[in-house]
C-alpha positions in Angstrom: 36.8 18.0 28.7 33.4 16.5 27.0 33.8 19.6 24.5 37.1 18.7 23.5 35.6 14.8 23.3 33.2 15.6 21.1 35.3 17.5 18.5 37.2 14.8 18.5 34.5 11.9 17.7 33.2 15.1 15.5 35.9 15.3 13.3 36.9 11.4 13.1 33.4 10.4 12.0 33.6 13.6 9.2 36.9 12.2 8.0 35.4 8.7 7.7 32.4 10.1 5.8 34.2 12.0 3.5 36.5 8.4 2.9 32.9 6.7 2.1 32.2 9.0 -0.2 35.0 8.9 -2.5 36.0 4.9 -1.5 33.6 3.2 -4.2 35.5 5.6 -6.9 38.7 4.6 -6.2 37.3 0.6 -6.3 37.8 0.4 -2.3 35.0 -1.4 0.4 35.1 1.1 2.7 33.7 -1.2 5.3 36.2 -4.0 4.6 39.1 -1.3 5.5 37.6 -0.2 8.7 37.3 -4.1 9.9 40.8 -4.2 9.0 42.1 -1.5 10.9 40.1 -2.5 13.5 42.3 -5.6 13.5 44.8 -3.5 15.4 44.9 -4.7 18.6 46.1 -1.0 19.8 46.4 2.6 19.0 43.2 2.6 16.9 39.6 3.9 17.7 36.7 2.8 15.6 34.2 5.1 13.3 32.3 4.1 10.9 30.1 6.0 8.1 26.8 7.2 8.2 23.8 9.7 7.0 25.4 12.6 9.2 25.4 13.1 13.1 22.8 14.6 15.5 21.8 14.8 19.0 21.6 18.0 21.4 26.0 17.6 21.9 27.9 16.0 18.9 26.5 18.8 16.3 27.0 21.8 18.7 29.9 21.5 20.9 32.3 21.4 18.0 30.1 24.5 16.2 31.0 26.3 20.0 34.3 25.6 19.9 35.0 26.9 17.0 33.1 30.0 17.4 34.9 30.7 20.6 38.3 29.9 19.3 37.4 32.4 16.2 36.2 34.8 18.7 39.3 35.0 21.1 42.2 34.6 18.7 40.4 36.0 15.3 41.9 32.2 13.4 39.3 29.9 12.1 39.5 26.3 13.1 39.7 24.8 10.2 39.6 21.2 11.2 35.8 21.6 13.5 34.8 24.1 10.5 35.8 21.4 7.8 34.4 18.7 10.1 30.7 20.7 10.2 30.5 20.9 6.3 31.5 17.1 5.8 28.7 16.0 8.7 26.5 18.7 7.6 26.3 17.5 4.2 25.9 13.2 4.4 22.3 14.3 4.5 22.1 15.1 0.8 24.4 12.8 0.0 22.4 9.7 1.2 19.5 11.7 -1.0 22.1 11.8 -3.8 22.6 7.8 -3.5 19.2 7.2 -2.9 18.6 9.1 -6.7 21.2 7.2 -8.2 20.0 3.8 -6.5 16.6 4.5 -8.0 17.6 5.3 -11.1 19.2 1.8 -11.9 15.6 0.4 -11.6 14.2 2.6 -13.5 12.2 4.7 -10.9 12.4 8.4 -10.1 12.5 9.6 -6.5 8.5 11.3 -7.6 6.1 9.0 -6.1 8.5 6.7 -4.7 7.1 5.0 -1.4 10.2 5.2 0.9 10.5 3.9 4.6 13.3 5.4 6.8 14.0 2.4 9.3 15.1 5.0 12.2 14.0 8.7 13.1 16.3 8.7 16.1 20.2 10.2 16.0 21.5 7.0 17.0 20.6 3.3 18.2 19.0 2.9 21.1 17.5 6.0 22.1 14.3 8.2 21.1 15.9 11.2 20.8 15.9 12.5 17.6 16.7 16.1 17.7 19.1 17.2 15.1 18.7 13.8 13.8 20.3 13.6 9.9 17.1 11.2 9.4 14.8 14.3 9.7 16.8 15.9 6.9 17.0 12.9 4.8 12.5 13.1 5.4 12.5 16.3 4.5 14.8 16.6 1.4 12.7 13.4 0.0 9.7 14.6 0.1 10.3 17.3 -1.7 11.5 15.9 -4.2 7.8 13.9 -4.1 8.8 10.8 -2.1 6.2 9.3 -0.2 7.9 9.3 3.1 7.4 7.4 6.1 9.6 6.3 8.8 9.5 3.4 11.3 11.4 3.6 14.6 10.6 1.6 17.7 12.0 3.9 20.4 10.2 7.0 18.8 6.8 7.5 20.1 4.2 7.9 17.0 2.7 11.0 19.1 5.6 12.7 20.5 5.4 17.0 21.8 7.1 18.0 18.4 5.5 16.3 15.2 7.9 14.4 13.3 9.0 15.0 9.8 6.6 12.0 8.3 4.4 9.6 9.1 5.3 7.2 11.8 4.6 2.9 11.0 5.0 0.2 13.2 8.2 -1.7 11.7 8.0 -5.1 10.5 7.4 -7.2 7.7 4.4 -5.3 6.3 5.9 -1.9 6.8 8.9 -3.5 4.8 6.6 -5.0 2.0 4.4 -1.9 1.5 7.8 0.4 0.4 9.6 0.4 -2.7 12.4 1.4 -1.0 14.0 0.9 2.6 16.9 2.7 4.1 18.7 1.9 6.8 19.6 5.1 8.8 20.0 4.0 12.5 21.6 0.9 13.7 19.2 -0.2 16.5 19.1 -3.9 17.6 15.6 -4.7 16.4 16.4 -3.4 12.8 17.4 -7.8 11.5 18.9 -7.7 8.5 17.3 -11.0 7.3 14.0 -9.4 7.7 15.0 -6.5 6.0 16.3 -8.5 3.4 13.0 -10.8 2.8 10.6 -8.4 2.6 12.1 -4.7 1.6 12.1 -5.0 -2.3 15.3 -2.3 -2.3 17.3 -1.2 0.5 19.8 1.5 0.8 22.1 0.7 4.4 24.2 3.7 5.5 24.9 2.0 8.6 26.9 -1.0 7.4 24.4 -3.6 8.9 23.2 -5.2 5.7 27.1 -6.5 4.8 27.1 -10.1 4.8 23.1 -10.8 4.3 21.1 -11.5 1.1 19.0 -8.2 -0.2 18.3 -6.1 -3.3 20.4 -2.7 -3.3 23.9 -1.6 -1.6 25.6 0.0 1.5 26.5 3.2 2.0 
């Protein structure tokens, strides 16, 4: 039952992620559309876009189900395979948005100091297994960015080394970067603090909406 539940969530997250990628080209604010849909009192479950999926269940269970279907029936589980493709490429889409945002301000990715807000795979947890934040960090580092991460839930000395330096979250870390990327909606990541101290922000979780800041929301 849990396998099917995780597959359902995975597919729906992929749908809203793909909608988010094309909403801007259509002149649609995806977050406002989701808010409007959420006002329906029945028959609706809210899913929101983000940098991808992670953890030890959500990215793995649907792939296992797809493998079992193909092995036992000989047919592809096309919805699940498409969802996998969309969600797995969301970190690359985030990096594309980072590049475009920096270009608008006349900056290359190479040499830019980037602070990732959140390394865990979801809010309120220290677990960063399969986290999309890790992939974003690796992609940006490969492009020459100076990447650091702030996550109040992740230990600065975990058993497995994180993909970038961990720093303490706060005004100092925010002011010391050229771009802050909100990747996890931890409750400690206060929108007003981020907006007041980070010179440029890319928000992939929608928490900065309604706050004053320089940058954009995914």
